[in-house]
TORKOL-4160 file (C-alpha; in steps of 0.2 Angstrom, whole numbers, padded with zeros to 4 digits, m for minus):
122
<pt num="1" X="m0079" Y="m0099" Z="0215"/>
<pt num="2" X="m0090" Y="m0094" Z="0200"/>
<pt num="3" X="m0109" Y="m0099" Z="0197"/>
<pt num="4" X="m0118" Y="m0090" Z="0184"/>
<pt num="5" X="m0135" Y="m0084" Z="0194"/>
<pt num="6" X="m0146" Y="m0078" Z="0179"/>
<pt num="7" X="m0140" Y="m0080" Z="0158"/>
<pt num="8" X="m0149" Y="m0073" Z="0142"/>
<pt num="9" X="m0138" Y="m0080" Z="0131"/>
<pt num="10" X="m0145" Y="m0072" Z="0116"/>
<pt num="11" X="m0144" Y="m0056" Z="0123"/>
<pt num="12" X="m0127" Y="m0059" Z="0131"/>
<pt num="13" X="m0133" Y="m0052" Z="0147"/>
<pt num="14" X="m0127" Y="m0067" Z="0159"/>
<pt num="15" X="m0121" Y="m0063" Z="0178"/>
<pt num="16" X="m0110" Y="m0074" Z="0190"/>
<pt num="17" X="m0109" Y="m0076" Z="0207"/>
<pt num="18" X="m0091" Y="m0073" Z="0214"/>
<pt num="19" X="m0084" Y="m0077" Z="0230"/>
<pt num="20" X="m0069" Y="m0085" Z="0239"/>
<pt num="21" X="m0050" Y="m0082" Z="0234"/>
<pt num="22" X="m0055" Y="m0077" Z="0217"/>
<pt num="23" X="m0065" Y="m0064" Z="0223"/>
<pt num="24" X="m0049" Y="m0058" Z="0234"/>
<pt num="25" X="m0038" Y="m0062" Z="0220"/>
<pt num="26" X="m0046" Y="m0052" Z="0208"/>
<pt num="27" X="m0048" Y="m0038" Z="0221"/>
<pt num="28" X="m0026" Y="m0039" Z="0223"/>
<pt num="29" X="m0025" Y="m0039" Z="0202"/>
<pt num="30" X="m0037" Y="m0025" Z="0199"/>
<pt num="31" X="m0031" Y="m0015" Z="0212"/>
<pt num="32" X="m0012" Y="m0016" Z="0206"/>
<pt num="33" X="m0020" Y="m0016" Z="0188"/>
<pt num="34" X="m0026" Y="0004" Z="0192"/>
<pt num="35" X="m0014" Y="0010" Z="0208"/>
<pt num="36" X="0002" Y="m0001" Z="0206"/>
<pt num="37" X="0011" Y="0001" Z="0190"/>
<pt num="38" X="0009" Y="0012" Z="0175"/>
<pt num="39" X="m0001" Y="0004" Z="0159"/>
<pt num="40" X="m0001" Y="0015" Z="0144"/>
<pt num="41" X="m0020" Y="0016" Z="0136"/>
<pt num="42" X="m0028" Y="0008" Z="0152"/>
<pt num="43" X="m0044" Y="0010" Z="0147"/>
<pt num="44" X="m0040" Y="m0001" Z="0131"/>
<pt num="45" X="m0035" Y="m0013" Z="0143"/>
<pt num="46" X="m0048" Y="m0014" Z="0153"/>
<pt num="47" X="m0061" Y="m0012" Z="0139"/>
<pt num="48" X="m0072" Y="0000" Z="0151"/>
<pt num="49" X="m0067" Y="0018" Z="0158"/>
<pt num="50" X="m0056" Y="0022" Z="0172"/>
<pt num="51" X="m0070" Y="0026" Z="0181"/>
<pt num="52" X="m0082" Y="0010" Z="0180"/>
<pt num="53" X="m0065" Y="m0001" Z="0186"/>
<pt num="54" X="m0062" Y="0011" Z="0201"/>
<pt num="55" X="m0081" Y="0007" Z="0205"/>
<pt num="56" X="m0079" Y="m0012" Z="0202"/>
<pt num="57" X="m0063" Y="m0010" Z="0212"/>
<pt num="58" X="m0073" Y="m0001" Z="0229"/>
<pt num="59" X="m0086" Y="m0015" Z="0226"/>
<pt num="60" X="m0077" Y="m0031" Z="0225"/>
<pt num="61" X="m0066" Y="m0023" Z="0240"/>
<pt num="62" X="m0080" Y="m0020" Z="0251"/>
<pt num="63" X="m0088" Y="m0040" Z="0247"/>
<pt num="64" X="m0068" Y="m0046" Z="0248"/>
<pt num="65" X="m0067" Y="m0039" Z="0266"/>
<pt num="66" X="m0083" Y="m0045" Z="0273"/>
<pt num="67" X="m0080" Y="m0063" Z="0264"/>
<pt num="68" X="m0094" Y="m0061" Z="0256"/>
<pt num="69" X="m0099" Y="m0061" Z="0236"/>
<pt num="70" X="m0100" Y="m0049" Z="0223"/>
<pt num="71" X="m0114" Y="m0052" Z="0208"/>
<pt num="72" X="m0105" Y="m0047" Z="0191"/>
<pt num="73" X="m0109" Y="m0048" Z="0172"/>
<pt num="74" X="m0098" Y="m0058" Z="0162"/>
<pt num="75" X="m0090" Y="m0041" Z="0155"/>
<pt num="76" X="m0085" Y="m0036" Z="0169"/>
<pt num="77" X="m0077" Y="m0054" Z="0174"/>
<pt num="78" X="m0068" Y="m0052" Z="0155"/>
<pt num="79" X="m0061" Y="m0036" Z="0162"/>
<pt num="80" X="m0054" Y="m0044" Z="0178"/>
<pt num="81" X="m0045" Y="m0060" Z="0169"/>
<pt num="82" X="m0036" Y="m0047" Z="0159"/>
<pt num="83" X="m0033" Y="m0038" Z="0177"/>
<pt num="84" X="m0025" Y="m0057" Z="0182"/>
<pt num="85" X="m0015" Y="m0059" Z="0164"/>
<pt num="86" X="m0007" Y="m0040" Z="0167"/>
<pt num="87" X="m0001" Y="m0041" Z="0185"/>
<pt num="88" X="0006" Y="m0057" Z="0181"/>
<pt num="89" X="0017" Y="m0052" Z="0168"/>
<pt num="90" X="0020" Y="m0033" Z="0176"/>
<pt num="91" X="0025" Y="m0041" Z="0191"/>
<pt num="92" X="0034" Y="m0057" Z="0188"/>
<pt num="93" X="0043" Y="m0062" Z="0206"/>
<pt num="94" X="0035" Y="m0049" Z="0214"/>
<pt num="95" X="0017" Y="m0056" Z="0212"/>
<pt num="96" X="0016" Y="m0067" Z="0225"/>
<pt num="97" X="0022" Y="m0056" Z="0237"/>
<pt num="98" X="0011" Y="m0041" Z="0232"/>
<pt num="99" X="m0007" Y="m0052" Z="0228"/>
<pt num="100" X="m0004" Y="m0066" Z="0242"/>
<pt num="101" X="m0005" Y="m0079" Z="0229"/>
<pt num="102" X="0007" Y="m0089" Z="0219"/>
<pt num="103" X="0005" Y="m0084" Z="0198"/>
<pt num="104" X="0000" Y="m0103" Z="0195"/>
<pt num="105" X="m0014" Y="m0101" Z="0205"/>
<pt num="106" X="m0018" Y="m0084" Z="0200"/>
<pt num="107" X="m0015" Y="m0095" Z="0182"/>
<pt num="108" X="m0027" Y="m0107" Z="0185"/>
<pt num="109" X="m0039" Y="m0093" Z="0191"/>
<pt num="110" X="m0040" Y="m0085" Z="0175"/>
<pt num="111" X="m0043" Y="m0099" Z="0166"/>
<pt num="112" X="m0058" Y="m0103" Z="0174"/>
<pt num="113" X="m0065" Y="m0085" Z="0173"/>
<pt num="114" X="m0060" Y="m0085" Z="0156"/>
<pt num="115" X="m0070" Y="m0105" Z="0154"/>
<pt num="116" X="m0086" Y="m0099" Z="0162"/>
<pt num="117" X="m0088" Y="m0082" Z="0152"/>
<pt num="118" X="m0082" Y="m0093" Z="0135"/>
<pt num="119" X="m0095" Y="m0104" Z="0140"/>
<pt num="120" X="m0108" Y="m0091" Z="0140"/>
<pt num="121" X="m0104" Y="m0084" Z="0121"/>
<pt num="122" X="m0108" Y="m0103" Z="0117"/>
């Protein structure tokens, strides 16, 4: 589930609560992008430093393990949407085995994230 908790449309500082299956999927996909396969120019894909992404993975992993929720800025949600897309593309038929999610479900969650952060840009 993704819910906007605060937002300043002019300043672009929206934050969202992320929980449930979307949190678990993003945990798996971000881990795959960082540790599962090689990506040249990884910071360009992430839109952030590798160190930032690793710290984000640590935060998400701790929340996903406890079935909790995490509050993330829209920039981190955009990073996670890119990680879902790249994981689906890279892993192909192994995606379900390695992440525990079907490709169709991952694509629908990525679309939901994109819609949520896209609305904030309007």
